[in-house]
C-alpha positions as a printed NumPy array, in Angstrom:
array([[-128.655,   -6.42 ,   51.305],
       [-128.105,   -5.704,   47.687],
       [-129.939,   -9.144,   46.799],
       [-132.95 ,   -8.019,   48.599],
       [-133.209,   -4.79 ,   47.223],
       [-133.095,   -6.551,   43.471],
       [-135.473,   -8.357,   44.57 ],
       [-137.701,   -5.833,   45.792],
       [-137.268,   -4.138,   42.677],
       [-138.459,   -7.292,   40.397],
       [-141.495,   -7.442,   43.021],
       [-142.568,   -3.927,   42.507],
       [-142.681,   -4.391,   38.767],
       [-144.768,   -7.42 ,   39.07 ],
       [-147.051,   -5.978,   41.383],
       [-147.212,   -2.662,   39.826],
       [-147.953,   -4.424,   36.442],
       [-150.611,   -6.388,   37.758],
       [-152.759,   -3.816,   39.805],
       [-152.064,   -1.658,   36.547],
       [-153.605,   -4.76 ,   34.488],
       [-156.695,   -4.752,   36.269],
       [-156.668,   -0.829,   36.44 ],
       [-156.68 ,   -0.677,   32.793],
       [-159.536,   -3.439,   32.648],
       [-161.911,   -2.374,   34.915],
       [-161.06 ,    1.33 ,   34.529],
       [-160.414,    2.002,   30.518],
       [-161.954,   -0.94 ,   29.227],
       [-159.009,   -3.442,   28.16 ],
       [-160.027,   -6.844,   27.61 ],
       [-160.254,   -9.585,   29.704],
       [-156.718,  -11.118,   28.754],
       [-155.247,   -7.791,   30.254],
       [-156.794,   -8.853,   33.947],
       [-155.163,  -12.318,   33.09 ],
       [-152.062,  -11.075,   32.526],
       [-152.586,   -9.227,   35.888],
       [-153.037,  -12.056,   37.594],
       [-149.951,  -13.999,   36.377],
       [-148.338,  -10.803,   37.33 ],
       [-149.581,  -10.934,   40.586],
       [-148.455,  -14.506,   41.466],
       [-144.983,  -13.496,   40.157],
       [-144.824,  -10.856,   42.523],
       [-145.875,  -12.996,   45.488],
       [-143.226,  -15.602,   44.06 ],
       [-140.477,  -13.224,   44.248],
       [-141.219,  -11.977,   47.677],
       [-140.371,  -15.357,   49.045],
       [-136.751,  -15.15 ,   47.724],
       [-136.098,  -12.451,   49.956],
       [-133.278,  -13.129,   52.874],
       [-135.706,  -12.599,   56.028],
       [-136.617,  -14.653,   58.553],
       [-139.903,  -13.231,   58.934],
       [-142.38 ,  -12.675,   56.36 ],
       [-143.504,   -9.186,   58.035],
       [-140.321,   -7.85 ,   58.456],
       [-139.575,   -8.289,   54.26 ],
       [-143.001,   -7.309,   53.461],
       [-142.539,   -3.83 ,   55.831],
       [-138.797,   -2.879,   53.925],
       [-140.502,   -4.065,   50.386],
       [-142.942,   -1.25 ,   51.277],
       [-140.507,    1.298,   50.437],
       [-139.035,    0.363,   47.691],
       [-142.809,   -0.182,   46.432],
       [-143.468,    3.843,   47.238],
       [-140.425,    4.785,   44.836],
       [-141.381,    2.248,   42.041],
       [-144.761,    3.631,   41.943],
       [-143.569,    6.93 ,   41.293],
       [-141.244,    5.401,   38.503],
       [-144.171,    3.844,   36.852],
       [-146.434,    7.023,   37.148],
       [-143.254,    9.151,   35.469],
       [-142.577,    6.754,   32.832],
       [-145.563,    4.512,   32.036],
       [-148.132,    7.16 ,   32.38 ],
       [-146.203,   10.364,   31.811],
       [-146.873,   12.196,   34.837],
       [-143.746,   13.626,   36.774],
       [-143.554,   13.375,   40.227],
       [-143.614,   16.069,   42.387],
       [-141.432,   17.462,   45.287],
       [-143.339,   16.32 ,   47.945],
       [-144.001,   12.717,   45.943],
       [-140.   ,   12.647,   46.119],
       [-139.556,   14.081,   49.38 ],
       [-142.45 ,   10.977,   50.554],
       [-140.53 ,    8.28 ,   48.545],
       [-137.147,    9.194,   49.734],
       [-138.436,    8.775,   53.497],
       [-140.212,    5.516,   52.414],
       [-136.683,    4.295,   50.978],
       [-134.545,    5.332,   54.197],
       [-137.332,    3.352,   56.358],
       [-136.973,   -0.141,   54.123],
       [-132.739,    0.513,   54.264],
       [-133.081,    0.653,   58.043],
       [-135.159,   -2.426,   58.122],
       [-133.272,   -4.563,   55.802],
       [-130.088,   -3.619,   57.008],
       [-131.114,   -4.362,   60.866],
       [-132.912,   -7.679,   59.676],
       [-130.054,   -9.487,   59.545],
       [-128.852,   -8.828,   63.429],
       [-132.674,   -9.717,   64.285],
       [-132.958,  -13.326,   63.777]])
């Protein structure tokens, strides 16, 4: 389970960075090079998720969703300088709990 969580964290970084690159390019006028870097990040994200130890892609993606929510709030705080609210943190805690349940029991459902 620990390896899967590490992969999810790596995937989340690449997905958020890739989407943020497009945000910067389309909403804030960054150069097209930034959008190209975003594409590279999104490819790395997709590749990373294939490394998760799960028989079914949908289960891996569902568990990843919880980690993605928490990682997005870390990005919000560290990169965009906006501290998460209490409700942000409560929602992320619930999402992570769901991800842990899915990851923890995925090995039993093969």
